[in-house]
C-alpha positions as CSV (number, residue, x, y, z in Angstrom):
1,M,-33.6,-4.4,-57.3
2,D,-37.3,-5.2,-57.4
3,I,-39.2,-4.3,-54.5
4,N,-42.3,-5.9,-53.6
5,F,-44.8,-4.1,-50.7
6,T,-47.7,-5.5,-49.0
7,A,-50.0,-4.7,-46.2
8,R,-52.1,-7.4,-44.9
9,R,-55.5,-6.5,-43.4
10,F,-54.9,-2.6,-43.8
11,R,-53.9,0.3,-45.8
12,A,-50.8,1.4,-45.1
13,H,-49.8,5.2,-45.5
14,S,-47.7,6.6,-47.7
15,E,-45.3,7.7,-45.6
16,I,-44.6,4.2,-44.1
17,K,-44.5,2.5,-47.4
18,E,-41.9,5.2,-48.8
19,Y,-39.8,4.6,-45.4
20,A,-39.6,0.9,-45.7
21,I,-38.6,1.0,-49.9
22,D,-36.0,3.5,-48.9
23,E,-34.6,1.3,-46.0
24,V,-34.7,-1.4,-47.8
25,K,-32.7,0.1,-50.9
26,K,-30.1,1.2,-48.6
27,L,-29.2,-2.3,-48.1
28,Q,-27.9,-2.4,-51.5
29,K,-25.0,-0.3,-50.4
30,L,-23.9,-3.4,-48.3
31,Y,-24.6,-5.8,-51.1
32,D,-25.3,-5.4,-54.6
33,G,-26.0,-8.7,-55.4
34,I,-29.8,-8.4,-53.9
35,V,-32.4,-9.4,-56.8
36,R,-35.9,-8.7,-55.1
37,A,-36.9,-8.0,-51.6
38,D,-40.6,-8.7,-50.3
39,I,-41.7,-6.6,-47.4
40,I,-44.7,-7.2,-45.5
41,L,-46.5,-5.4,-42.9
42,F,-49.3,-6.9,-40.8
43,Y,-50.6,-6.5,-37.1
44,E,-51.7,-9.0,-34.6
45,R,-55.1,-8.3,-32.5
46,G,-57.2,-5.3,-32.9
47,V,-56.4,-4.1,-29.5
48,N,-53.2,-2.9,-28.0
49,S,-51.9,-4.7,-31.4
50,I,-48.2,-5.8,-32.2
51,K,-47.2,-4.3,-35.4
52,T,-45.1,-6.5,-37.3
53,A,-42.7,-5.9,-40.3
54,E,-41.5,-8.9,-42.4
55,I,-38.8,-8.5,-44.8
56,G,-37.5,-10.9,-47.2
57,L,-34.2,-10.8,-49.7
58,H,-33.6,-12.7,-52.3
59,V,-29.6,-12.9,-53.2
60,Y,-28.0,-15.4,-55.5
61,G,-28.6,-19.0,-54.3
62,T,-30.6,-18.4,-51.0
63,K,-33.2,-16.3,-49.2
64,L,-32.6,-14.2,-46.2
65,L,-35.5,-13.3,-44.1
66,A,-36.2,-11.1,-40.7
67,H,-39.2,-10.0,-39.2
68,H,-39.7,-7.8,-36.0
69,G,-42.6,-6.9,-34.2
70,S,-43.5,-3.9,-32.0
71,N,-46.0,-1.2,-30.9
72,D,-44.8,1.1,-33.9
73,Y,-43.9,0.2,-37.8
74,I,-41.4,2.1,-37.9
75,K,-39.5,0.8,-35.0
76,S,-40.2,-2.7,-36.7
77,I,-39.2,-2.3,-40.0
78,D,-35.8,-0.6,-38.5
79,N,-35.0,-3.5,-36.3
80,A,-35.6,-5.9,-39.3
81,I,-33.3,-4.0,-41.3
82,E,-30.8,-4.7,-38.7
83,K,-31.1,-8.3,-38.6
84,L,-30.9,-8.2,-42.6
85,G,-27.8,-6.3,-42.5
86,R,-26.1,-8.7,-39.8
87,Q,-27.3,-11.8,-42.1
88,L,-26.0,-10.3,-45.7
89,S,-22.5,-9.2,-43.7
90,K,-22.6,-13.0,-42.6
91,Y,-23.6,-14.2,-46.4
92,K,-21.0,-11.8,-47.7
93,S,-18.1,-13.6,-45.6
94,K,-19.0,-17.0,-46.6
95,L,-19.2,-15.9,-50.1
96,R,-15.3,-15.0,-49.7
97,G,-14.4,-18.1,-48.1
98,K,-15.9,-20.3,-51.3
99,D,-14.4,-20.8,-54.4
100,K,-14.7,-17.8,-56.8
101,T,-15.4,-19.2,-60.0
102,K,-18.5,-21.2,-58.7
103,V,-19.8,-17.6,-57.2
104,R,-19.6,-16.4,-60.6
105,R,-21.1,-19.1,-62.4
106,I,-24.2,-18.6,-60.2
107,Q,-24.3,-14.8,-61.0
108,E,-23.9,-15.7,-64.5
109,K,-27.1,-18.1,-64.0
110,V,-29.6,-15.3,-62.6
């Protein structure tokens, strides 16, 4: 899995960056078909800012996206990861219901 990390309008601490990457790597336990992950951290307003984490996962055939804002980057990352976990489980259940040969052909193309 390829992981891209971006911090917009600020320089992220190494602890936040490592935490976000480790949490996204844990999603691979739920579904091993994740091709790429994009992590974007940004904030709104200078005073009393809302710190937002946006995480996009590219899986075979589609892209899953979750974002969450709170007063701390760690909380935002955790909530976005929870949302992605639910989206991944729903995506997996849809794949199980479809024709298996079609799914295999999609995976072979990538």
